[in-house]
VOBA-1610 file (N, C-alpha, C; in pm, whole numbers, padded with zeros to 5 digits, always signed):
BEGIN
Met+06443+17110+06202Met+06480+17051+06330Met+06486+16899+06317Phe+06593+16841+06367Phe+06609+16696+06361Phe+06533+16630+06476Ser+06456+16529+06444Ser+06389+16449+06548Ser+06337+16321+06484Pro+06321+16215+06565Pro+06257+16095+06511Pro+06113+16125+06476Lys+06061+16053+06379Lys+05923+16074+06334Lys+05847+15943+06330Ala+05722+15951+06371Ala+05630+15839+06353Ala+05522+15886+06257Ile+05527+15834+06137Ile+05424+15866+06037Ile+05310+15768+06057Ile+05192+15820+06089Ile+05076+15735+06117Ile+04985+15736+05996His+04975+15622+05931His+04895+15609+05809His+04751+15573+05847Leu+04667+15676+05855Leu+04529+15655+05901Leu+04447+15572+05803Glu+04482+15576+05675Glu+04410+15491+05578Glu+04433+15344+05610Asn+04554+15310+05655Asn+04581+15171+05692Asn+04504+15132+05818Leu+04489+15227+05911Leu+04408+15201+06030Leu+04264+15173+05991Lys+04210+15254+05902Lys+04072+15234+05856Lys+04059+15099+05785Tyr+04156+15069+05701Tyr+04155+14941+05629Tyr+04154+14825+05727Asn+04242+14830+05827Asn+04249+14722+05926Asn+04118+14707+06001Tyr+04058+14819+06039Tyr+03931+14814+06113Tyr+03823+14744+06031His+03807+14784+05907His+03701+14725+05825His+03733+14580+05788Leu+03860+14549+05770Leu+03901+14411+05745Leu+03863+14323+05863Leu+03892+14369+05984Leu+03862+14291+06104Leu+03713+14284+06129Lys+03643+14390+06098Lys+03497+14391+06113Lys+03435+14283+06024Asp+03485+14272+05902Asp+03438+14166+05812Asp+03476+14029+05866Gln+03598+14017+05917Gln+03646+13890+05973Gln+03556+13845+06088Leu+03503+13940+06163Leu+03420+13911+06280Leu+03271+13907+06248Asn+03239+13911+06119Asn+03099+13910+06077Asn+03019+14021+06145Asp+03081+14139+06151Asp+03019+14261+06203Asp+02989+14260+06352Val+03050+14168+06428Val+03043+14180+06574Val+03112+14311+06612Pro+03051+14395+06697Pro+03111+14524+06731Pro+03251+14510+06791Ile+03335+14606+06759Ile+03474+14607+06806Ile+03491+14713+06914Met+03552+14674+07026Met+03602+14771+07123Met+03746+14800+07086Ala+03773+14922+07043Ala+03909+14960+07006Ala+03989+14986+07132Val+04094+14908+07153Val+04178+14925+07272Val+04284+15031+07239Val+04273+15144+07307Val+04359+15259+07277Val+04442+15301+07399Lys+04463+15207+07491Lys+04546+15236+07608Lys+04690+15262+07566Ala+04768+15316+07660Ala+04911+15344+07635Ala+04930+15428+07508Asn+04852+15538+07501Asn+04860+15630+07387Asn+04836+15558+07255Ala+04734+15471+07258Ala+04700+15391+07139Ala+04822+15314+07090Tyr+04886+15243+07187Tyr+05005+15164+07157Tyr+05112+15249+07088Gly+05126+15373+07136Gly+05228+15462+07084Gly+05189+15541+06961His+05068+15521+06910His+05028+15585+06785His+04965+15724+06803Gly+04926+15757+06927Gly+04860+15885+06952Gly+04711+15865+06973Val+04668+15868+07099Val+04534+15823+07133Val+04423+15910+07074Ile+04443+16041+07067Ile+04335+16128+07022Ile+04307+16109+06873Glu+04410+16118+06790Glu+04389+16104+06645Glu+04339+15964+06610Ile+04394+15863+06675Ile+04351+15726+06648Ile+04205+15709+06687Ser+04167+15758+06803Ser+04029+15741+06851Ser+03930+15818+06765Arg+03966+15939+06727Arg+03876+16017+06640Arg+03857+15949+06505Thr+03965+15898+06451Thr+03955+15830+06320Thr+03866+15707+06330Leu+03886+15626+06433Leu+03805+15505+06449Leu+03660+15539+06480Arg+03638+15642+06560Arg+03501+15685+06586Arg+03431+15722+06455Asp+03500+15797+06370Asp+03440+15839+06243Asp+03414+15722+06150Glu+03485+15610+06171Glu+03462+15490+06092Glu+03352+15402+06151Gly+03302+15436+06269Gly+03191+15362+06326Gly+03215+15293+06458Val+03335+15305+06516Val+03361+15242+06646Val+03278+15311+06754Lys+03208+15230+06834Lys+03120+15282+06939Lys+03172+15256+07079Phe+03286+15186+07092Phe+03335+15146+07224Phe+03487+15152+07224Phe+03543+15215+07327Phe+03687+15226+07342Phe+03730+15168+07476Gly+03848+15105+07478Gly+03903+15050+07600Gly+04034+15120+07635Val+04045+15162+07762Val+04168+15224+07812Val+04205+15157+07943Phe+04325+15182+07992Phe+04361+15122+08120Phe+04340+15218+08236Thr+04384+15341+08223Thr+04375+15435+08335Thr+04255+15527+08321Phe+04210+15577+08436Phe+04098+15670+08437Phe+04136+15801+08368Ser+04261+15843+08383Ser+04305+15966+08317Ser+04299+15954+08165Glu+04323+15833+08114Glu+04310+15812+07969Glu+04166+15831+07925Ala+04072+15783+08006Ala+03930+15800+07974Ala+03892+15948+07974Leu+03939+16022+08074Leu+03909+16165+08081Leu+03970+16240+07963Glu+04088+16197+07920Glu+04151+16260+07804Glu+04064+16242+07679Leu+04008+16124+07663Leu+03919+16100+07549Leu+03794+16186+07557Arg+03735+16194+07675Arg+03615+16278+07692Arg+03648+16424+07661Ser+03762+16473+07706Ser+03801+16612+07681Ser+03823+16638+07533Ala+03858+16533+07459Ala+03882+16546+07315Ala+03755+16528+07233Gly+03642+16513+07300Gly+03515+16502+07228Gly+03475+16362+07189Ile+03540+16262+07247Ile+03499+16123+07222Ile+03384+16092+07318Asp+03264+16084+07264Asp+03143+16065+07347Asp+03098+15919+07352Glu+03164+15832+07280Glu+03125+15692+07275Glu+03154+15623+07409Glu+03112+15496+07419Glu+03135+15419+07541Glu+03286+15402+07565Ile+03325+15414+07691Ile+03465+15393+07730Ile+03468+15301+07851Leu+03545+15193+07842Leu+03566+15103+07955Leu+03708+15122+08008Val+03719+15142+08140Val+03848+15158+08207Val+03886+15024+08269Phe+04002+14969+08233Phe+04039+14834+08276Phe+04099+14828+08417Cys+04150+14939+08470Cys+04215+14933+08601Cys+04111+14923+08713Arg+04160+14893+08834Arg+04071+14890+08950Arg+04021+15032+08978Pro+03894+15046+09015Pro+03841+15179+09045Pro+03879+15225+09185Ser+03870+15354+09208Ser+03888+15410+09341Ser+03768+15497+09374Lys+03754+15531+09500Lys+03642+15612+09544Lys+03635+15745+09469Glu+03754+15801+09439Glu+03759+15932+09373Glu+03704+15927+09231Met+03702+15810+09170Met+03655+15798+09032Met+03503+15796+09019Ile+03434+15754+09123Ile+03294+15713+09111Ile+03204+15823+09057Glu+03197+15938+09123Glu+03106+16043+09078Glu+03149+16102+08945Ile+03280+16111+08922Ile+03328+16163+08794Ile+03289+16068+08681Ala+03306+15938+08705Ala+03267+15839+08603Ala+03118+15847+08574Tyr+03038+15864+08678Tyr+02893+15879+08660Tyr+02863+16002+08576Asp+02926+16114+08611Asp+02902+16241+08542Asp+02949+16236+08397Lys+03061+16168+08371Lys+03120+16165+08236Lys+03074+16043+08156Asn+02988+15961+08213Asn+02939+15839+08146Asn+03054+15747+08106Ile+03142+15722+08202Ile+03256+15632+08182Ile+03228+15502+08256Thr+03251+15390+08189Thr+03226+15259+08247Thr+03350+15209+08321Leu+03330+15166+08444Leu+03441+15118+08526Leu+03446+14966+08528Asn+03544+14915+08601Asn+03577+14773+08600Asn+03562+14717+08741Leu+03480+14615+08758Leu+03469+14546+08888Leu+03548+14417+08877Ser+03668+14417+08937Ser+03756+14302+08923Ser+03808+14251+09057Asp+03754+14306+09166Asp+03794+14262+09300Asp+03673+14273+09392Pro+03647+14172+09475Pro+03529+14177+09564Pro+03526+14300+09653Asp+03643+14350+09693Asp+03648+14468+09780Asp+03595+14593+09712Asp+03594+14594+09579Asp+03547+14712+09507Asp+03396+14717+09492Leu+03328+14610+09528Leu+03183+14605+09512Leu+03116+14718+09590Lys+03172+14753+09705Lys+03112+14858+09790Lys+03105+14992+09718Leu+03193+15014+09621Leu+03192+15141+09548Leu+03068+15157+09463Phe+03006+15046+09427Phe+02891+15050+09336Phe+02758+15025+09407Arg+02760+15011+09539Arg+02639+14980+09615Arg+02590+15102+09693Gly+02457+15120+09695Gly+02397+15224+09777Gly+02441+15364+09743Asn+02469+15390+09617Asn+02515+15523+09576Asn+02439+15563+09451Arg+02361+15671+09462Arg+02281+15711+09345Arg+02368+15763+09231Phe+02494+15793+09262Phe+02586+15836+09157Phe+02671+15719+09105Ser+02629+15599+09134Ser+02707+15483+09093Ser+02712+15472+08940Pro+02832+15458+08883Pro+02844+15446+08737Pro+02821+15303+08689Lys+02815+15289+08560Lys+02810+15156+08499Lys+02943+15085+08521Phe+02938+14953+08519Phe+03063+14877+08530Phe+03051+14747+08452His+03166+14689+08420His+03174+14555+08365His+03239+14465+08470Leu+03185+14347+08484Leu+03239+14249+08579Leu+03348+14169+08510Lys+03468+14173+08567Lys+03579+14097+08509Lys+03604+13970+08589Leu+03607+13858+08520Leu+03632+13729+08582Leu+03776+13685+08557Asp+03836+13624+08658Asp+03968+13563+08641Asp+03947+13416+08606Thr+03966+13384+08480Thr+03949+13245+08435Thr+04083+13173+08420Gly+04193+13241+08457Gly+04322+13174+08446Gly+04440+13264+08418Met+04416+13395+08404Met+04527+13489+08385Met+04597+13518+08518Thr+04523+13506+08628Thr+04574+13532+08763Thr+04633+13673+08772Arg+04551+13767+08729Arg+04588+13908+08737Arg+04467+13977+08802Leu+04406+14074+08740Leu+04281+14128+08792Leu+04165+14037+08752Gly+04065+14030+08837Gly+03947+13950+08804Gly+03891+13880+08925Ile+03759+13865+08928Ile+03691+13792+09034Ile+03712+13643+09011Ser+03750+13571+09116Ser+03767+13426+09101Ser+03633+13361+09073Leu+03638+13244+09011Leu+03512+13175+08977Leu+03432+13144+09102Asp+03499+13102+09208Asp+03428+13069+09332Asp+03354+13190+09388Glu+03419+13307+09382Glu+03357+13429+09436Glu+03252+13488+09343Ser+03262+13456+09215Ser+03176+13521+09117Ser+03028+13491+09137Tyr+02995+13371+09185Tyr+02854+13336+09204Tyr+02789+13431+09305Lys+02858+13455+09415Lys+02806+13545+09519Lys+02794+13688+09465Ile+02897+13734+09395Ile+02897+13870+09341Ile+02783+13888+09242Ile+02764+13791+09156Ile+02659+13800+09054Ile+02521+13801+09119Lys+02502+13726+09225Lys+02373+13728+09296Lys+02347+13866+09357Ile+02451+13928+09412Ile+02435+14063+09468Ile+02399+14161+09358Ile+02467+14151+09244Ile+02437+14239+09130Ile+02291+14223+09089Lys+02244+14100+09086Lys+02105+14072+09047Lys+02007+14126+09151Asn+02031+14096+09278Asn+01937+14132+09384Asn+01931+14282+09408Glu+02042+14351+09388Glu+02046+14495+09415Glu+02038+14578+09287Thr+02011+14513+09176Thr+01999+14579+09045Thr+02112+14681+09022Leu+02235+14637+09045Leu+02350+14723+09019Leu+02371+14736+08868Lys+02442+14841+08830Lys+02454+14876+08688Lys+02565+14797+08619Cys+02551+14666+08619Cys+02648+14580+08550Cys+02608+14569+08404His+02683+14636+08317His+02649+14640+08175His+02729+14541+08092Gly+02824+14472+08157Gly+02905+14378+08080Gly+02977+14279+08168Ile+03020+14170+08108Ile+03100+14070+08177Ile+03209+14025+08081Tyr+03330+14006+08134Tyr+03440+13970+08044Tyr+03552+13900+08120Ser+03646+13849+08043Ser+03766+13788+08098Ser+03880+13812+07999His+03998+13761+08034His+04115+13787+07950His+04197+13659+07933Tyr+04228+13628+07807Tyr+04308+13510+07776Tyr+04454+13528+07818Ala+04514+13419+07862Ala+04657+13420+07893Ala+04741+13364+07778Thr+04682+13278+07694Thr+04762+13206+07593Thr+04695+13202+07455Ala+04604+13295+07429Ala+04530+13289+07302Ala+04619+13312+07181Asp+04735+13374+07200Asp+04823+13403+07087Asp+04939+13305+07076Glu+04926+13190+07141Glu+05031+13088+07135Glu+04991+12972+07044Gly+05089+12891+07009Gly+05062+12778+06921Gly+04972+12675+06985Asp+04987+12653+07114Asp+04903+12558+07189Asp+04797+12637+07264Ile+04672+12621+07225Ile+04563+12699+07287Ile+04481+12615+07384Thr+04537+12502+07429Thr+04465+12415+07523Thr+04421+12492+07647Tyr+04512+12568+07705Tyr+04479+12643+07826Tyr+04376+12752+07797Ala+04387+12814+07681Ala+04290+12917+07643Ala+04150+12857+07631Glu+04141+12738+07574Glu+04011+12671+07564Glu+03956+12637+07703His+04046+12602+07795His+04005+12578+07934His+03948+12706+07995Gln+04013+12818+07970Gln+03961+12945+08020Gln+03822+12974+07964Leu+03805+12947+07836Leu+03674+12970+07773Leu+03567+12882+07836Asp+03599+12758+07866Asp+03504+12669+07933Asp+03464+12725+08070Gln+03562+12777+08143Gln+03534+12838+08273Gln+03437+12956+08258Phe+03463+13036+08158Phe+03379+13154+08130Phe+03236+13111+08098Lys+03224+13008+08017Lys+03091+12960+07978Lys+03011+12911+08099Thr+03080+12854+08197Thr+03013+12807+08319Thr+02944+12924+08389Ile+03012+13036+08398Ile+02954+13154+08463Ile+02842+13213+08377Leu+02859+13212+08246Leu+02752+13261+08159Leu+02626+13177+08175Asp+02642+13047+08193Asp+02526+12959+08216Asp+02455+12998+08345Phe+02532+13030+08448Phe+02472+13071+08575Phe+02397+13203+08560Ile+02454+13296+08486Ile+02388+13425+08462Ile+02255+13405+08391Lys+02255+13315+08295Lys+02131+13284+08224Lys+02031+13217+08317Glu+02081+13130+08403Glu+01994+13057+08496Glu+01920+13150+08591Ile+01987+13255+08639Ile+01922+13347+08733Ile+01858+13466+08661Asp+01863+13464+08528Asp+01797+13566+08446Asp+01852+13707+08472Leu+01984+13717+08475Leu+02048+13848+08487Leu+02078+13901+08348Ser+02027+14019+08319Ser+02047+14079+08187Ser+02183+14149+08180Ile+02263+14112+08080Ile+02396+14170+08059Ile+02402+14223+07916Asn+02440+14349+07900Asn+02445+14409+07766Asn+02559+14354+07681Tyr+02677+14345+07743Tyr+02796+14309+07666Tyr+02867+14188+07727Ile+02903+14094+07641Ile+02983+13979+07681Ile+03106+13979+07591His+03225+13988+07652His+03345+13993+07568His+03461+13917+07632Phe+03527+13842+07550Phe+03644+13763+07590Phe+03752+13774+07483Ser+03710+13780+07359Ser+03803+13771+07246Ser+03891+13895+07235Asn+04017+13871+07192Asn+04113+13978+07167Asn+04186+13948+07037Ser+04294+14019+07010Ser+04364+14000+06882Ser+04409+13856+06861Gly+04462+13794+06966Gly+04508+13656+06952Gly+04395+13559+06926Ser+04284+13575+06995Ser+04175+13479+06980Ser+04092+13503+06854Ile+04099+13625+06798Ile+04035+13646+06668Ile+04093+13547+06567Ile+04223+13522+06579Ile+04292+13431+06487Ile+04278+13286+06532Asn+04302+13260+06661Asn+04312+13122+06709Asn+04184+13063+06766Ile+04095+13148+06819Ile+03972+13098+06882Ile+03855+13184+06835Pro+03823+13181+06708Pro+03721+13271+06654Pro+03581+13248+06710His+03558+13132+06772His+03425+13103+06826His+03402+13167+06962Ser+03492+13254+07008Ser+03473+13318+07138Ser+03443+13467+07125Ser+03383+13508+07014Ser+03361+13650+06988Ser+03246+13710+07070Tyr+03141+13634+07099Tyr+03023+13684+07170Tyr+02970+13810+07101Asn+02933+13915+07178Asn+02873+14032+07112Asn+02958+14159+07122Leu+03085+14142+07157Leu+03181+14252+07159Leu+03321+14192+07159Val+03411+14252+07081Val+03548+14199+07072Val+03646+14313+07098Arg+03738+14289+07190Arg+03843+14387+07220Arg+03958+14369+07120Val+03988+14473+07047Val+04097+14464+06948Val+04197+14577+06970Gly+04322+14539+06984Gly+04430+14637+06995Gly+04530+14617+06883Met+04622+14523+06901Met+04737+14509+06814Met+04702+14494+06666Leu+04602+14414+06634Leu+04568+14394+06493Leu+04522+14524+06427Leu+04457+14611+06502Leu+04416+14740+06445Leu+04536+14820+06399Tyr+04647+14807+06472Tyr+04765+14887+06443Tyr+04857+14822+06340Gly+04814+14708+06287Gly+04887+14647+06177Gly+05003+14560+06216Ala+04996+14501+06336Ala+05098+14405+06379Ala+05026+14285+06440Tyr+05096+14173+06447Tyr+05035+14050+06499Tyr+05070+14033+06648Pro+04980+13970+06724Pro+05002+13959+06869Pro+05120+13871+06908Ser+05163+13783+06822Ser+05282+13702+06849Ser+05331+13640+06719Asp+05448+13578+06726Asp+05502+13511+06608Asp+05437+13375+06585Glu+05360+13328+06684Glu+05303+13193+06675Glu+05167+13189+06606Val+05105+13304+06585Val+04972+13304+06523Val+04984+13307+06371Ser+04877+13265+06306Ser+04870+13271+06160Ser+04873+13416+06113Lys+04934+13438+05998Lys+04939+13573+05940Lys+04843+13584+05821Asp+04738+13504+05822Asp+04646+13500+05709Asp+04560+13626+05697Ile+04538+13697+05807Ile+04462+13822+05798Ile+04558+13931+05748Pro+04535+13985+05628Pro+04634+14075+05564Pro+04628+14219+05615Ile+04662+14238+05742Ile+04664+14373+05799Ile+04779+14454+05743Lys+04768+14587+05756Lys+04871+14677+05706Lys+04932+14757+05822Pro+05065+14775+05825Pro+05128+14853+05932Pro+05076+14997+05932Val+05040+15046+06049Val+04989+15182+06061Val+05102+15281+06086Met+05203+15241+06162Met+05313+15332+06194Met+05435+15309+06107Glu+05492+15419+06061Glu+05621+15420+05991Glu+05717+15501+06078Phe+05813+15435+06140Phe+05903+15499+06237Phe+06036+15529+06169Lys+06073+15658+06170Lys+06192+15701+06096Lys+06283+15787+06185Gly+06412+15789+06149Gly+06508+15872+06220Gly+06596+15947+06122Pro+06638+16070+06154Pro+06717+16151+06062Pro+06868+16125+06073Val+06936+16129+05961Val+07083+16124+05959Val+07133+16263+05997Val+07212+16272+06106Val+07259+16403+06152Val+07410+16420+06140Ser+07480+16311+06111Ser+07626+16320+06096Ser+07675+16205+06008Leu+07777+16235+05926Leu+07840+16133+05841Leu+07991+16147+05853Arg+08059+16034+05864Arg+08205+16041+05867Arg+08266+15917+05804Asn+08380+15936+05743Asn+08456+15825+05687Asn+08548+15769+05795Ile+08544+15637+05814Ile+08632+15575+05914Ile+08713+15462+05848Lys+08823+15428+05911Lys+08911+15324+05861Lys+08870+15187+05916Ala+08909+15083+05846Ala+08886+14946+05894Ala+08946+14930+06033Gly+08874+14864+06122Gly+08922+14841+06258Gly+08878+14946+06358Thr+08818+15055+06311Thr+08770+15160+06403Thr+08652+15107+06485Lys+08659+15129+06617Lys+08550+15086+06705Lys+08440+15192+06706Val+08317+15145+06719Val+08201+15235+06717Val+08110+15206+06836Ser+08071+15310+06905Ser+07972+15311+07014Ser+08024+15247+07143Tyr+07935+15242+07242Tyr+07971+15196+07377Tyr+08028+15054+07376Gly+08131+15036+07455Gly+08191+14904+07471Gly+08283+14864+07359Gly+08281+14940+07249Gly+08366+14907+07135Gly+08342+14768+07079Val+08217+14720+07091Val+08189+14582+07048Val+08179+14569+06896Trp+08166+14682+06827Trp+08158+14677+06680Trp+08282+14744+06623Glu+08347+14674+06531Glu+08462+14729+06460Glu+08434+14729+06310Ala+08472+14834+06245Ala+08451+14843+06101Ala+08529+14733+06029Pro+08463+14648+05950Pro+08534+14541+05879Pro+08617+14594+05763Lys+08588+14716+05719Lys+08663+14779+05610Lys+08640+14930+05619Asp+08711+15006+05539Asp+08686+15150+05533Asp+08539+15171+05496Thr+08474+15264+05565Thr+08330+15278+05544Thr+08282+15415+05587Ile+08156+15443+05557Ile+08090+15566+05602Ile+08000+15530+05720Ile+08019+15598+05832Ile+07933+15579+05948Ile+07837+15697+05958Gly+07709+15667+05967Gly+07609+15771+05985Gly+07552+15766+06126Val+07530+15884+06182Val+07467+15894+06314Val+07320+15929+06293Ile+07233+15849+06351Ile+07088+15869+06339Ile+07037+15923+06472Gln+06966+16034+06468Gln+06917+16095+06592Gln+06787+16029+06637Thr+06803+15908+06685Thr+06695+15830+06746Thr+06763+15730+06838Gly+06714+15717+06960Gly+06776+15625+07053Gly+06675+15545+07131Phe+06723+15471+07230Phe+06629+15387+07304Phe+06532+15470+07388Ala+06566+15597+07417Ala+06472+15685+07486Ala+06354+15722+07397Asp+06371+15704+07267Asp+06264+15733+07171Asp+06185+15608+07133Gly+06229+15493+07183Gly+06159+15369+07152Gly+06235+15275+07062Phe+06354+15316+07018Phe+06435+15225+06935Phe+06484+15110+07024Pro+06454+14985+06989Pro+06493+14873+07077Pro+06644+14860+07090Arg+06695+14871+07211Arg+06840+14867+07232Arg+06900+14734+07187Glu+06823+14626+07202Glu+06873+14492+07168Glu+06889+14471+07017Trp+06833+14559+06938Trp+06829+14542+06793Trp+06965+14565+06727Tyr+07063+14612+06805Tyr+07194+14642+06743Tyr+07266+14514+06699Ile+07236+14400+06758Ile+07316+14279+06732Ile+07300+14233+06587Asn+07177+14217+06542Asn+07155+14176+06402Asn+07074+14280+06325Gly+07061+14399+06384Gly+06966+14496+06331Gly+07012+14569+06207Tyr+06916+14633+06144Tyr+06941+14709+06022Tyr+06832+14814+06006Ile+06860+14911+05921Ile+06759+15009+05881Ile+06747+15002+05729Ser+06656+15079+05675Ser+06640+15081+05530Ser+06640+15225+05481Leu+06706+15247+05369Leu+06711+15380+05308Leu+06712+15364+05157Lys+06617+15429+05092Lys+06607+15428+04945Lys+06607+15286+04889Gly+06536+15198+04957Gly+06518+15062+04908Gly+06630+14966+04941Lys+06727+15008+05022Lys+06839+14920+05057Lys+06857+14916+05208Lys+06894+14798+05259Lys+06914+14781+05403Lys+07061+14798+05440Tyr+07084+14861+05557Tyr+07219+14884+05607Tyr+07225+14841+05754Pro+07337+14779+05796Pro+07345+14727+05933Pro+07369+14837+06037Ile+07313+14815+06155Ile+07342+14902+06269Ile+07484+14874+06316Ala+07557+14981+06348Ala+07697+14968+06389Ala+07711+15002+06537Gly+07724+14899+06619Gly+07745+14921+06762Gly+07617+14937+06841Arg+07635+14952+06971Arg+07521+14958+07061Arg+07438+15085+07040Val+07309+15068+07057Val+07217+15181+07048Val+07233+15268+07172Cys+07244+15399+07153Cys+07259+15493+07265Cys+07122+15547+07306Met+07119+15626+07412Met+06992+15680+07459Met+06924+15768+07354Asp+07003+15847+07282Asp+06947+15946+07191Asp+06983+15923+07044Gln+07076+15832+07017Gln+07127+15813+06881Gln+07170+15669+06859Phe+07187+15633+06733Phe+07255+15508+06699Phe+07330+15529+06569Met+07421+15438+06540Met+07506+15452+06423Met+07477+15342+06321Val+07501+15375+06195Val+07474+15283+06084Val+07597+15275+05994Asp+07627+15154+05948Asp+07735+15132+05851Asp+07676+15147+05711Phe+07704+15261+05647Phe+07648+15287+05514Phe+07741+15242+05401Gly+07856+15183+05433Gly+07946+15140+05326Gly+07988+15258+05241Asp+07967+15248+05110Asp+08000+15360+05021Asp+07875+15420+04959Ala+07762+15407+05028Ala+07635+15455+04975Ala+07630+15607+04968Glu+07545+15657+04881Glu+07521+15802+04873Glu+07416+15839+04977Val+07463+15901+05084Val+07376+15940+05195Val+07401+16086+05225Asn+07296+16157+05264Asn+07309+16299+05294Asn+07256+16330+05434Ile+07312+16434+05494Ile+07258+16484+05620Ile+07111+16522+05597Gly+07025+16478+05687Gly+06882+16508+05673Gly+06802+16394+05612Asp+06871+16299+05547Asp+06799+16181+05499Asp+06733+16111+05618Glu+06617+16054+05596Glu+06547+15983+05703Glu+06549+15833+05674Val+06601+15757+05769Val+06608+15612+05752Val+06482+15549+05811Leu+06438+15441+05751Leu+06323+15367+05803Leu+06371+15269+05911Ile+06316+15282+06030Ile+06347+15190+06139Ile+06250+15073+06137Phe+06122+15102+06127Phe+06023+14998+06098Phe+05900+15062+06036Gly+05822+14980+05969Gly+05704+15028+05898Gly+05719+15001+05749Gln+05646+15078+05671Gln+05647+15055+05527Gln+05618+15185+05454Asn+05693+15210+05346Asn+05663+15320+05256Asn+05680+15272+05113Asn+05691+15362+05019Asn+05696+15322+04878Asn+05818+15238+04844Lys+05931+15263+04913Lys+06056+15194+04878Lys+06104+15095+04983Asp+06063+15116+05107Asp+06123+15041+05218Asp+06017+14971+05302Lys+06057+14857+05360Lys+05966+14781+05446Lys+06046+14703+05549Ile+06020+14730+05675Ile+06073+14651+05787Ile+05958+14632+05885Leu+05916+14511+05907Leu+05801+14486+05994Leu+05844+14488+06140Val+05764+14555+06223Val+05792+14556+06366Val+05785+14414+06422Asp+05701+14330+06363Asp+05693+14190+06406Asp+05826+14117+06387Asp+05897+14149+06279Asp+06025+14083+06254Asp+06131+14127+06355Ile+06129+14256+06390Ile+06222+14304+06493Ile+06192+14235+06625Ala+06063+14229+06660Ala+06023+14167+06787Ala+06070+14022+06793Lys+06055+13950+06684Lys+06098+13811+06680Lys+06249+13801+06699Asp+06322+13888+06632Asp+06468+13881+06636Asp+06523+13910+06776Ile+06462+14004+06847Ile+06514+14041+06980Ile+06439+13969+07092Lys+06354+13871+07054Lys+06278+13792+07152Lys+06192+13882+07241Ser+06122+13973+07176Ser+06031+14063+07246Ser+05894+14053+07179Thr+05812+14156+07192Thr+05682+14158+07126Thr+05661+14293+07061Ser+05574+14296+06963Ser+05540+14423+06899Ser+05472+14517+06998Tyr+05403+14461+07097Tyr+05340+14544+07201Tyr+05445+14632+07269Val+05556+14570+07308Val+05661+14642+07380Val+05721+14751+07292Ile+05752+14717+07169Ile+05820+14811+07080Ile+05730+14930+07049Leu+05606+14905+07008Leu+05517+15014+06969Leu+05482+15105+07087Ser+05451+15044+07202Ser+05408+15126+07316Ser+05523+15206+07377Asn+05647+15174+07339Asn+05762+15248+07390Asn+05802+15366+07302Ile+05732+15388+07192Ile+05763+15505+07109Ile+05733+15630+07192Gly+05837+15709+07219Gly+05828+15811+07323Gly+05771+15944+07281Gly+05763+16033+07381Gly+05706+16165+07360Gly+05793+16258+07279Arg+05923+16229+07266Arg+06010+16313+07184Arg+05990+16288+07035Thr+05921+16181+07003Thr+05898+16146+06863Thr+05786+16231+06806Glu+05815+16298+06696Glu+05713+16378+06627Glu+05617+16283+06554Arg+05489+16298+06579Arg+05389+16215+06511Arg+05321+16296+06402Lys+05317+16239+06283Lys+05254+16305+06169Lys+05146+16212+06115Tyr+05026+16264+06101Tyr+04912+16182+06061Tyr+04878+16206+05915Ile+04874+16097+05839Ile+04852+16104+05695Ile+04724+16029+05661Ile+04638+16095+05584Ile+04513+16031+05542Ile+04537+15949+05417Lys+04611+16001+05322Lys+04638+15927+05198Lys+04787+15929+05169
//
């Protein structure tokens, strides 16, 4: 059966985890596995990381947390979204940690014997979810006076993966101000976390006692502006099958809009992978794939389910699988390079790898 494939190299995931653990001087890592582990498959990724020693996982939705619990992941799980009343008793029963990021949500954690653990999220400059600094003093006093189950405090960088980290340093200073207040009133907090993939590289002094890591675990960099000195390995190898081959004459138009014309007589191959599977539609302009150690240009616009390739006079067969991104013994195309070329991010590309894509997990 023809279908796109995502080959997940679990040895590379393990390598990246231990490499980052060493980079962080053994500060514990919270593996961020939201959005189906950035398209890699949340259950297999989480089980592999758990077996390597990860004790904390981060997800965005409550359903993602329940999925992990159902799969036998018993480690700590933090849910990043705002909580609702319906989550409270289930979170308590399943030992899932929730997120306090809005003053209105405080009532969910007060006066309830089934109240679950939570982490307090501060808005230090992202202007998304998070308690404002002005409001945080009052909230922290309530947490202290009512002995609520606040097991952590954290914030989120807006610019840690950019070349200019001035604003990120400002955010860190804001965070430190609140930490000083927590120390002043003697409030015990188990976990303090601010650092993420970008700040591991650019602001290593903000690690505290827990670090949230997503993109670097999966073998891609958070942006084109950060240093590539940490030698991570790509975890996903994304491939598509050749399902049709035809000889066309010079001048023949290919795909929607007829924007691509064959510059000479050539072989056009149809690859059964499209933007519905996660192939970036914008990649057709300068894009290419790799087959048997050689790169070939994409011919015309990417379709929902397929795209075309100009194979020239190459020896290609129906059923051959072309490398879209990733790395194998003969071929290498980095998702970071595609992201740079189409002015996107590796986050977008990886997390868009769809449900029609067959995922195959390889240990060696």
